N, C-alpha and C positions, 0 to 999 in steps of 0.2 A: 503494499499500500504506499510506503514511503517513497518508493521508486516511480509509482503511478502518480502520486501527488507532485513530486518534483518535476516529472516529465510534463505535467499538465501547466505547471507554473513557467516552465521554460518555453513551452509552446504558446502560451499567452503573451510572454515577453516577445517572442519572435513575431507573433501575430501582430502586435502593436506596430512594429517596424513594418511589416508587410502591408498593413492598413494604410500607412502614409505613402507606400510606394506599390501600388497595386500592379503597376506595369511590370514589376519583377516577374510575375506569373508569366509573362511572354517567353521567358528563357526555359523553364521547365516544359512550357507547351511545345517550343521549337525542339527541344531535346527529345521529347517523346516521339514526336514526328520523325525526326531524323533516325531515331533508333529503330521505329518500325521499318523505315527505308533501308536501313542497313540490314535488318533481319530478312526483309523480302528480297534484297540483292544477293543474300548467301542461300536462303532457303528455297527460292524458286527455281534457280538453275540446278541445284543439287537433286531436289525431289523430281522435278520434270525431266531431268537427264538420267535419273536412276544411278546417281554416283554417290548417294550417301554411304559412307563406308563404316561397317562396325569396328569396334574396338576390343573385341573379346579375344580370348587366347586362340581361337580358330582363324582369326584375321591374319593375313600375311604381313611381315615386317612393313614392306612398302606401303600397304594399304593403311597401317597405323600410323606411319610417318605422314602419309598424305592427310589423314583424318586430323591429327593434331596440328598439322600446319594450317589447314583450314580454320581449325578451331581458334587457333592463335591470331589469325588475321581478323576473325569475327570479334575476339575480345578486344584487340587493339583498335578496330573502328568504333566499337561500342563506347569503349573508355574514351576515345579521342572526342566523341560527341558529348559524352556526359561531363567529363572534365572541363571542356570548353564552356559550356553553359553554366556549369557551377561556378566557375571562375568569374563570369559576369555577374551572377547573383552576389557572390561575396564581394566584388568591386562595389557594387550598388549598396550592399548593405554596410559596409564600411564607411563609404561616404555619409550615409545617413547617421551612423553612430558617431561620427566626427562632427555632426551638426550640419552637414551639407544637405543638398537637394538634388540626388542622383536622377539620371535620365536613362532610357534604355541604350541611348547612344554611348553613354559613359561605360555602360556594363559592355558592350560589344567591342568598344575601343580598348578597354583594359585587356578583354580576353584575347582580342586580335594580335595586341602587341606582345602577349606572352605566348603565342601559338607554338613556337619551337619548343619551349620548355613544356607547354602541355602535351605536345606530341611525345616528348621524351617521358613524361610521367605515365602516359597512356601505354608506352612501350613497356615500362618497368612494371605497371600494374597487370598489363597482359601476360607478361612473363611469369609473374607470380600467380595469377589465376590459372594458367596452363599446368604450372607445377602442382598446384593444389588439386587441379582436375585429374592429372595423372596419378596422384597418390590416391585419390578416391578410387580410380578405375582399377589400381592394381589389387585392392582388397575391399571388398563391398563393405565389411563390418569394420575393421581396425582402420582402414584407409579413410572412410568416412569421418570416424572418431577424431583421427590426426589432423586430416584436413581442416575439420571444424575448429579444432583448438588453435591451429596455426592461422586459420582465416581470422578469428577472433583477435588474436595477438597482432596480425598484421593491420587489422582495421583500426585498432587502437594506436599503434605506433604511427601510423600515416595519416592520422586524422586532421592534423594541422598542415599537411603538406600542400593543398591547394591554395589556403590563404597566404601561405609563405611564398609560393611560387608566384602569386599575384602582386602581393604587396611589397615583398622584399626582392623580388626579381632574381631569385636564386635558381641553381641548376636543380633538376629532379632529385639527384643523390644528396647534394648539399641540402635541400628542403627537407628530405627524409631525416637526414642527421638532426636538423634544427628541430623538426617535429617533435623526435624522440627526446631530444635534450630539453625543450620547453615543457614538454609533459612530465619529465622527470623532475625538474625544477620546480615545477608548480605543484604537482601532486605526489611526487615520490615515485619508486619503482615498483613493479609488478601491480599496475593498476587496471582496472576494468571500468566501462562505462556504467554509470549508475542512472541511466535514463533509457527510455524505450519509446521512441516516437512510433515505431511499427505497431507496437501493442495498442496504443490509444487509437490509432487510425484504424486498426482492425476492429476495434469496438465501434468506432463510428461508421465502419461500413456495413455494420449488422442490418441497419434498416433498409440497405439496397436489397441484401439476401431475403429479407421478409418480404419485400415487394415482389420479388420474383416468385417467392413461394405462394403468395396470395394470387398472383396471375395464373399460376398452374392450378391452383385448387379451384378457382373459378370455372375451369375447363372451357372457357371461350377463347378461341384463337386470337381474336383482336385484343383481348385483355392481357394474354400472354406477351403479344408482341409490344403493346405499350409498357408493360411492366419490366419487360427485359431492356426496352429502350431508355426508360427513365432511370433504371438502375445503372446502365451503361454510363450515361451522361453524369450520374453522382458519382460513380467510380473514377471518372476521368477528373471531375473537379477536385475530389478529396485527394487524388493522386498528385495533382499540380500543387495543391497546398501543401501537402506533406513534403513534397520535394523541396519547395521554396522555404518552408519553414525550417527544415533539417539544415539547409545550407546557410540560412541566416544565423542560426545557432551556432554553426560551425565558425562563421566569421565572429560572433560574439565571444566564443571560447578562446579563439586566438587574440582577440582584442584584449581580453583579461589575461592570458598567459604572457603575452609580450609586455602590457604595460603595467600589470599589477592592480588595475582597477576595472569595475564592470563598466561596460558601456551604458549609456542612458536607457532606462526601461529594464535593466536587468538587475536583479538583487545579487549583490556579491555572495552571500551565502549559498544561492542557488548554483552559482557557477563553481564555487569551491566544492561543493558536494556532488557536482556532475560527475566526477570521476571518484572512485573508491579503490582501495587496495584489495587485492585478491583474497 
């Protein structure tokens, strides 16, 4: 309950910033559209051409290499899109936290200026993602456990990388080192997140599931179509808001770790307790 309450308060503070700059929702919207296009550009040729390759023990070595190479390219393109638009949100959020009035142009300009570094970080992230996927594939049970633990650790250590890339104009590897250093200096070693935006947004998505259920229970085709359509719109809206709020919070956490003070609208205690020791 403490984690839930803390996350709710952090979301509320991030929401106050988003309300002042609603145009920031454009970035996760573009990110989602571009990610769908990336997925389609990989999935359609593979499935229509019948070239989707398995990774099991029965697959030839060449087939597995091809499969993982395509998977790496997909990861890279996906990360490139996500990091680019997250960088734009962070730039706008930081301007607001510093008392400015950001525009969409400010966000795009900041992200575009750091495109080489963003591409470099996408390369690093894709490599880590591929390694974790290979570990999962090697052992269904142990592999998933190990990959899950490594994935959580990686998420924490790299949490401040994008703000550092954007605001301090560092290289990806230097940004990763600084992220780990800032987290260690601010919260100590062996820390984990004490917040969960995903949990709250899952709870917020329940009305959409109920709407779909009601549509099917009615037994009428038109009601089913309407309920699914409304639920889909609702899912899209909360997904955009979730993405924006999480990225704004990321900027706030960086602001606090770097300057030792909470940005306007955020309580210092909430930021202090957003990370906890294992």
